[in-house]
MIFI-789081 format. One record per residue: residue number from 1; residue in one letter; z, y, x of N, C-alpha, C, CB in turn. Coordinates in Angstrom, 3 decimals, padded with zeros to 6 digits. Glycine has a CB too. Example, Ala and Ser with C-alpha at 12.3 -4.5 7.8 and 13.67 -1.06 7.14 Angstrom:
REM MIFI-789081
+-----+--------+----------+----------+----------+----------+----------+----------+----------+----------+----------+----------+----------+----------+
! num ! residu !      n.z !      n.y !      n.x !     ca.z !     ca.y !     ca.x !      c.z !      c.y !      c.x !     cb.z !     cb.y !     cb.x !
+-----+--------+----------+----------+----------+----------+----------+----------+----------+----------+----------+----------+----------+----------+
!   1 !      A !  007.800 ! -005.690 !  013.190 !  007.800 ! -004.500 !  012.300 !  007.800 ! -003.300 !  013.200 !  009.046 ! -004.473 !  011.308 !
!   2 !      S !  007.080 ! -002.250 !  012.850 !  007.140 ! -001.060 !  013.670 !  007.870 !  000.030 !  012.900 !  005.725 ! -000.598 !  014.084 !
+-----+--------+----------+----------+----------+----------+----------+----------+----------+----------+----------+----------+----------+----------+
***
This chain:
REM MIFI-789081
+-----+--------+----------+----------+----------+----------+----------+----------+----------+----------+----------+----------+----------+----------+
! num ! residu !      n.z !      n.y !      n.x !     ca.z !     ca.y !     ca.x !      c.z !      c.y !      c.x !     cb.z !     cb.y !     cb.x !
+-----+--------+----------+----------+----------+----------+----------+----------+----------+----------+----------+----------+----------+----------+
!   1 !      M !  069.165 !  140.272 ! -055.233 !  069.926 !  140.659 ! -054.651 !  071.181 !  139.819 ! -054.276 !  070.050 !  141.591 ! -055.180 !
!   2 !      D !  071.471 !  140.074 ! -053.104 !  072.781 !  139.232 ! -052.693 !  074.002 !  139.889 ! -052.555 !  072.640 !  138.583 ! -051.433 !
!   3 !      R !  074.876 !  139.454 ! -053.473 !  075.969 !  140.063 ! -053.703 !  076.933 !  139.861 ! -052.521 !  076.460 !  139.635 ! -054.944 !
!   4 !      N !  076.531 !  138.677 ! -051.649 !  077.343 !  138.317 ! -050.693 !  077.248 !  139.065 ! -049.340 !  077.156 !  137.016 ! -050.547 !
!   5 !      K !  076.268 !  139.940 ! -049.230 !  075.903 !  140.814 ! -048.133 !  076.976 !  142.095 ! -048.591 !  074.065 !  141.207 ! -048.082 !
!   6 !      K !  077.471 !  142.685 ! -047.359 !  078.372 !  143.933 ! -047.343 !  077.459 !  145.032 ! -046.854 !  079.723 !  143.782 ! -046.356 !
!   7 !      F !  077.521 !  146.335 ! -047.188 !  076.319 !  147.414 ! -046.665 !  077.376 !  148.647 ! -046.488 !  074.800 !  147.805 ! -047.992 !
!   8 !      N !  077.082 !  149.365 ! -045.672 !  077.655 !  150.738 ! -045.351 !  076.579 !  151.733 ! -045.971 !  077.881 !  150.985 ! -043.640 !
!   9 !      R !  076.877 !  153.233 ! -046.017 !  075.696 !  153.980 ! -046.762 !  076.592 !  155.133 ! -046.048 !  075.352 !  153.884 ! -048.754 !
!  10 !      M !  075.577 !  155.886 ! -044.873 !  075.688 !  157.225 ! -044.364 !  074.808 !  158.201 ! -045.073 !  075.382 !  157.243 ! -042.941 !
!  11 !      G !  075.450 !  159.104 ! -045.731 !  074.506 !  160.327 ! -045.954 !  074.467 !  161.529 ! -045.024 !  074.810 !  160.888 ! -047.218 !
!  12 !      K !  073.090 !  162.068 ! -044.914 !  073.090 !  163.489 ! -044.130 !  072.329 !  164.328 ! -044.870 !  072.506 !  163.495 ! -042.655 !
!  13 !      I !  073.012 !  165.649 ! -044.957 !  072.705 !  166.918 ! -045.532 !  071.273 !  167.117 ! -044.674 !  074.006 !  168.164 ! -045.300 !
!  14 !      I !  070.195 !  167.173 ! -045.321 !  068.652 !  167.345 ! -044.600 !  068.638 !  168.698 ! -044.610 !  067.214 !  166.696 ! -045.400 !
!  15 !      E !  068.967 !  169.366 ! -046.014 !  068.136 !  170.767 ! -046.096 !  069.326 !  171.571 ! -047.102 !  066.238 !  170.584 ! -046.959 !
!  16 !      V !  069.335 !  172.835 ! -046.870 !  070.312 !  173.451 ! -047.657 !  069.434 !  174.803 ! -048.203 !  071.768 !  173.783 ! -046.725 !
!  17 !      N !  069.056 !  175.079 ! -049.232 !  068.158 !  176.387 ! -049.608 !  069.095 !  177.241 ! -050.110 !  066.946 !  176.202 ! -050.711 !
!  18 !      G !  069.446 !  178.262 ! -049.807 !  070.397 !  179.246 ! -050.508 !  071.681 !  178.906 ! -050.144 !  070.313 !  179.263 ! -052.029 !
!  19 !      E !  072.789 !  179.131 ! -051.050 !  074.015 !  179.030 ! -050.886 !  074.668 !  177.689 ! -051.708 !  074.535 !  180.348 ! -051.269 !
!  20 !      C !  075.188 !  176.862 ! -050.904 !  075.740 !  175.521 ! -051.686 !  077.373 !  176.199 ! -051.742 !  075.524 !  173.665 ! -050.604 !
!  21 !      Y !  077.504 !  175.949 ! -053.268 !  078.796 !  176.660 ! -053.812 !  080.205 !  175.851 ! -053.206 !  078.764 !  176.598 ! -055.642 !
!  22 !      T !  079.805 !  174.304 ! -052.651 !  080.910 !  173.487 ! -052.468 !  080.776 !  173.341 ! -050.943 !  080.899 !  172.104 ! -053.346 !
!  23 !      G !  079.895 !  174.018 ! -049.963 !  080.097 !  174.495 ! -048.702 !  079.333 !  173.283 ! -047.705 !  081.792 !  174.742 ! -048.455 !
!  24 !      H !  078.430 !  172.480 ! -048.523 !  077.622 !  171.609 ! -047.658 !  076.792 !  172.441 ! -046.800 !  076.758 !  170.649 ! -048.445 !
!  25 !      F !  076.390 !  171.789 ! -045.635 !  075.340 !  172.404 ! -044.741 !  074.562 !  171.303 ! -044.191 !  075.935 !  173.278 ! -043.578 !
!  26 !      A !  073.517 !  171.950 ! -043.527 !  072.532 !  170.945 ! -042.895 !  073.133 !  170.323 ! -041.850 !  071.266 !  171.532 ! -042.393 !
!  27 !      G !  072.873 !  169.064 ! -041.616 !  073.348 !  168.251 ! -040.503 !  074.856 !  167.416 ! -040.978 !  073.568 !  169.349 ! -039.132 !
!  28 !      E !  075.462 !  167.992 ! -042.086 !  076.669 !  167.326 ! -042.410 !  076.327 !  166.015 ! -042.766 !  077.430 !  167.972 ! -043.458 !
!  29 !      E !  077.389 !  165.081 ! -042.170 !  077.468 !  163.733 ! -042.193 !  078.636 !  163.347 ! -043.453 !  077.866 !  163.218 ! -040.626 !
!  30 !      I !  077.892 !  162.249 ! -044.350 !  078.739 !  162.069 ! -045.199 !  078.989 !  160.492 ! -045.421 !  078.327 !  162.805 ! -046.314 !
!  31 !      D !  079.928 !  159.794 ! -045.299 !  080.555 !  158.221 ! -045.919 !  080.322 !  157.995 ! -046.963 !  081.913 !  157.916 ! -046.002 !
!  32 !      L !  079.052 !  157.369 ! -047.624 !  079.127 !  157.257 ! -049.066 !  079.234 !  155.933 ! -049.345 !  078.017 !  157.830 ! -049.784 !
!  33 !      T !  080.068 !  154.875 ! -048.714 !  080.252 !  153.666 ! -048.975 !  081.169 !  153.559 ! -049.888 !  080.488 !  152.996 ! -047.995 !
!  34 !      L !  080.774 !  152.686 ! -050.971 !  081.934 !  152.824 ! -052.279 !  082.774 !  151.123 ! -052.306 !  080.841 !  153.200 ! -054.224 !
!  35 !      E !  082.488 !  150.643 ! -051.309 !  083.536 !  149.487 ! -051.312 !  083.626 !  149.188 ! -049.551 !  082.895 !  147.915 ! -052.389 !
!  36 !      L !  085.096 !  149.105 ! -049.268 !  085.584 !  148.937 ! -047.997 !  086.434 !  147.666 ! -047.975 !  086.340 !  150.151 ! -047.566 !
!  37 !      K !  086.460 !  146.870 ! -047.112 !  087.440 !  145.800 ! -047.327 !  087.753 !  145.314 ! -048.361 !  088.411 !  146.007 ! -046.973 !
!  38 !      G !  086.939 !  145.088 ! -049.244 !  086.988 !  144.373 ! -050.519 !  087.617 !  145.463 ! -051.562 !  087.919 !  142.940 ! -050.387 !
!  39 !      K !  087.909 !  146.642 ! -051.328 !  088.434 !  147.541 ! -052.098 !  087.556 !  148.786 ! -052.493 !  089.558 !  147.894 ! -051.480 !
!  40 !      I !  087.743 !  149.126 ! -053.764 !  086.856 !  150.437 ! -053.938 !  087.270 !  151.577 ! -053.678 !  086.442 !  150.659 ! -055.084 !
!  41 !      V !  086.446 !  152.460 ! -052.886 !  087.062 !  153.772 ! -052.493 !  087.430 !  154.903 ! -053.366 !  086.287 !  154.303 ! -051.675 !
!  42 !      R !  088.096 !  155.732 ! -053.547 !  088.662 !  156.228 ! -054.664 !  088.030 !  157.566 ! -054.642 !  090.202 !  156.191 ! -054.687 !
!  43 !      S !  087.533 !  158.003 ! -053.497 !  086.695 !  159.643 ! -053.647 !  085.868 !  159.693 ! -052.409 !  087.853 !  161.224 ! -053.636 !
!  44 !      V !  084.887 !  160.555 ! -052.443 !  084.008 !  160.554 ! -051.507 !  083.727 !  162.144 ! -051.075 !  082.793 !  159.763 ! -052.025 !
!  45 !      P !  083.656 !  162.730 ! -049.937 !  083.474 !  164.355 ! -049.709 !  081.985 !  164.813 ! -049.987 !  083.852 !  164.804 ! -048.067 !
!  46 !      L !  081.728 !  164.514 ! -051.342 !  080.747 !  165.309 ! -051.959 !  080.601 !  165.880 ! -053.181 !  079.909 !  164.805 ! -051.909 !
!  47 !      C !  080.141 !  167.058 ! -053.284 !  080.006 !  167.699 ! -054.567 !  079.856 !  166.667 ! -055.719 !  078.809 !  168.644 ! -054.535 !
!  48 !      P !  081.074 !  166.779 ! -056.608 !  081.016 !  166.011 ! -057.704 !  079.773 !  165.932 ! -058.794 !  082.093 !  166.373 ! -058.292 !
!  49 !      F !  078.992 !  167.249 ! -058.996 !  078.219 !  167.118 ! -059.700 !  076.834 !  166.258 ! -058.880 !  078.112 !  168.447 ! -060.262 !
!  50 !      F !  076.723 !  166.451 ! -057.610 !  075.685 !  165.827 ! -056.878 !  076.299 !  164.583 ! -056.682 !  075.223 !  166.525 ! -055.592 !
!  51 !      F !  077.383 !  163.924 ! -056.814 !  077.880 !  162.648 ! -056.648 !  077.481 !  162.047 ! -057.996 !  079.438 !  162.600 ! -056.296 !
!  52 !      N !  077.435 !  162.642 ! -059.032 !  077.501 !  162.008 ! -060.415 !  075.801 !  161.774 ! -060.682 !  078.368 !  163.154 ! -061.693 !
!  53 !      V !  074.944 !  162.598 ! -059.716 !  073.388 !  162.203 ! -059.870 !  073.108 !  161.004 ! -059.039 !  072.358 !  163.406 ! -059.384 !
!  54 !      I !  073.567 !  160.912 ! -057.821 !  073.208 !  160.044 ! -057.252 !  074.080 !  158.598 ! -057.319 !  073.045 !  160.607 ! -056.150 !
!  55 !      F !  075.115 !  158.445 ! -058.186 !  076.163 !  157.467 ! -058.215 !  075.292 !  156.238 ! -058.473 !  077.356 !  157.748 ! -059.339 !
!  56 !      P !  074.231 !  156.199 ! -059.557 !  073.633 !  154.863 ! -059.825 !  073.085 !  154.548 ! -058.807 !  072.747 !  154.714 ! -060.845 !
!  57 !      Y !  072.415 !  155.079 ! -058.038 !  071.444 !  154.887 ! -056.889 !  072.532 !  154.047 ! -055.872 !  070.752 !  156.535 ! -056.188 !
!  58 !      L !  073.510 !  154.849 ! -055.317 !  074.560 !  154.407 ! -054.525 !  075.017 !  152.969 ! -054.808 !  075.644 !  155.316 ! -054.684 !
!  59 !      N !  075.167 !  152.713 ! -056.062 !  075.705 !  151.809 ! -056.564 !  074.718 !  150.437 ! -056.161 !  075.931 !  152.200 ! -058.018 !
!  60 !      T !  073.440 !  150.973 ! -056.501 !  072.402 !  149.901 ! -056.434 !  072.499 !  149.734 ! -054.907 !  070.812 !  150.311 ! -057.060 !
!  61 !      L !  072.440 !  150.356 ! -053.969 !  072.310 !  150.091 ! -052.596 !  073.725 !  149.629 ! -051.980 !  071.746 !  151.370 ! -051.897 !
!  62 !      Q !  074.589 !  149.741 ! -052.421 !  075.971 !  149.258 ! -052.121 !  076.072 !  147.525 ! -052.306 !  077.057 !  150.087 ! -053.218 !
!  63 !      F !  075.450 !  147.191 ! -053.531 !  075.422 !  145.824 ! -053.730 !  074.324 !  145.075 ! -053.507 !  075.734 !  145.584 ! -054.827 !
!  64 !      G !  073.242 !  145.776 ! -052.919 !  071.827 !  144.805 ! -052.329 !  070.721 !  145.150 ! -053.071 !  071.923 !  143.076 ! -052.502 !
!  65 !      G !  070.877 !  146.158 ! -053.953 !  069.608 !  146.169 ! -054.846 !  068.835 !  147.284 ! -054.089 !  069.889 !  146.535 ! -056.582 !
!  66 !      T !  067.598 !  147.455 ! -054.474 !  066.487 !  148.388 ! -053.773 !  066.059 !  149.537 ! -054.947 !  064.980 !  147.361 ! -053.253 !
!  67 !      L !  065.220 !  150.532 ! -054.392 !  065.007 !  151.614 ! -055.317 !  063.359 !  151.638 ! -054.864 !  066.076 !  153.161 ! -055.051 !
!  68 !      P !  062.468 !  151.097 ! -055.983 !  061.223 !  150.927 ! -055.413 !  060.481 !  151.836 ! -055.538 !  060.627 !  150.003 ! -055.754 !
!  69 !      W !  060.803 !  153.041 ! -055.735 !  060.095 !  154.271 ! -055.811 !  060.403 !  155.077 ! -054.293 !  060.651 !  155.146 ! -057.228 !
!  70 !      Q !  061.296 !  154.789 ! -053.640 !  061.590 !  155.162 ! -052.180 !  060.536 !  154.466 ! -051.496 !  063.069 !  154.737 ! -051.611 !
!  71 !      E !  060.230 !  155.194 ! -050.167 !  059.495 !  154.733 ! -049.124 !  060.051 !  153.709 ! -048.294 !  059.176 !  155.717 ! -048.393 !
!  72 !      A !  060.996 !  153.581 ! -048.108 !  061.892 !  152.790 ! -047.303 !  062.836 !  152.057 ! -048.231 !  062.663 !  153.663 ! -046.290 !
!  73 !      P !  063.340 !  150.679 ! -048.189 !  064.146 !  149.950 ! -049.012 !  065.477 !  150.308 ! -048.684 !  063.916 !  148.548 ! -048.923 !
!  74 !      N !  065.818 !  150.593 ! -047.713 !  067.212 !  151.003 ! -047.331 !  067.532 !  152.587 ! -047.029 !  067.550 !  150.205 ! -046.067 !
!  75 !      I !  066.685 !  153.436 ! -047.628 !  066.700 !  155.027 ! -047.730 !  066.756 !  155.766 ! -048.808 !  065.723 !  155.537 ! -047.250 !
!  76 !      L !  067.295 !  156.292 ! -049.300 !  067.148 !  157.346 ! -050.446 !  067.515 !  158.697 ! -050.029 !  068.023 !  157.005 ! -051.663 !
!  77 !      I !  066.245 !  159.469 ! -050.461 !  066.273 !  160.893 ! -050.499 !  066.153 !  161.402 ! -051.589 !  065.460 !  161.446 ! -049.824 !
!  78 !      D !  067.288 !  162.444 ! -052.133 !  067.565 !  162.872 ! -053.360 !  067.971 !  164.299 ! -052.932 !  068.631 !  161.985 ! -054.159 !
!  79 !      A !  068.018 !  164.963 ! -054.241 !  068.457 !  166.573 ! -054.228 !  069.504 !  166.615 ! -055.372 !  067.066 !  167.764 ! -054.574 !
!  80 !      C !  070.199 !  167.903 ! -055.053 !  071.378 !  168.373 ! -056.150 !  070.837 !  168.716 ! -057.421 !  072.212 !  169.674 ! -055.703 !
!  81 !      P !  071.627 !  168.336 ! -058.357 !  071.113 !  168.962 ! -059.730 !  070.970 !  170.693 ! -059.754 !  072.274 !  168.490 ! -060.963 !
!  82 !      D !  071.670 !  171.431 ! -058.823 !  071.381 !  172.947 ! -058.743 !  069.995 !  173.355 ! -058.157 !  072.465 !  173.622 ! -057.859 !
!  83 !      S !  069.134 !  173.290 ! -059.026 !  067.763 !  173.731 ! -058.430 !  067.419 !  172.910 ! -057.070 !  067.805 !  175.392 ! -058.082 !
!  84 !      E !  068.056 !  171.975 ! -056.962 !  067.720 !  171.126 ! -055.701 !  067.858 !  172.073 ! -054.575 !  066.201 !  170.454 ! -055.710 !
!  85 !      K !  068.971 !  172.591 ! -054.326 !  069.434 !  173.392 ! -053.319 !  069.758 !  172.603 ! -052.177 !  070.518 !  174.156 ! -053.729 !
!  86 !      V !  070.266 !  171.476 ! -052.225 !  070.968 !  170.717 ! -051.224 !  070.057 !  169.378 ! -051.332 !  072.689 !  170.522 ! -051.547 !
!  87 !      K !  069.553 !  168.881 ! -049.972 !  069.099 !  167.436 ! -050.137 !  069.425 !  166.565 ! -049.187 !  067.780 !  167.307 ! -050.239 !
!  88 !      I !  069.656 !  165.509 ! -049.414 !  070.431 !  164.546 ! -048.732 !  069.814 !  163.247 ! -048.658 !  071.680 !  164.423 ! -049.319 !
!  89 !      R !  070.162 !  162.532 ! -047.347 !  069.059 !  161.310 ! -046.926 !  070.390 !  160.330 ! -046.744 !  067.824 !  161.589 ! -045.208 !
!  90 !      I !  070.139 !  159.270 ! -047.793 !  071.219 !  158.138 ! -047.470 !  070.538 !  156.915 ! -046.982 !  072.107 !  157.720 ! -048.770 !
!  91 !      E !  071.240 !  156.249 ! -045.819 !  070.564 !  155.200 ! -045.163 !  071.863 !  154.039 ! -045.508 !  070.132 !  155.592 ! -043.352 !
!  92 !      R !  071.211 !  152.799 ! -045.879 !  072.156 !  151.691 ! -046.084 !  071.950 !  150.896 ! -044.910 !  071.950 !  150.870 ! -047.405 !
!  93 !      T !  073.051 !  150.378 ! -044.447 !  072.849 !  149.529 ! -043.066 !  073.920 !  148.111 ! -043.686 !  073.603 !  150.603 ! -041.250 !
!  94 !      L !  073.454 !  147.344 ! -042.888 !  074.218 !  145.829 ! -043.315 !  075.336 !  145.832 ! -042.269 !  073.124 !  144.223 ! -043.134 !
!  95 !      V !  076.539 !  145.465 ! -042.778 !  077.683 !  145.493 ! -042.210 !  077.809 !  143.741 ! -041.554 !  078.855 !  146.060 ! -043.411 !
!  96 !      D !  078.152 !  144.018 ! -040.323 !  078.229 !  142.481 ! -039.525 !  079.155 !  141.488 ! -039.791 !  078.472 !  142.586 ! -038.144 !
+-----+--------+----------+----------+----------+----------+----------+----------+----------+----------+----------+----------+----------+----------+
***
């Protein structure tokens, strides 16, 4: 893990089954970068229950770690805790 590298992470809702009670919709894009310009972001526009589930993975991706069970090292695909109604694809990109 290289802590000197800086990453952005963008999420895209790729699937919604039924009604999402917080209004997420397929195709919605969400900036999930936790650190910008050396400061921690105070909030992200994602359902708090979903955010709670993916936060450890976001943290890992933010600071250069990998998720070995995912097919690609810079992509996370996960689902919300409410019967997997909403699925998100998060891609990490290196900041120049």
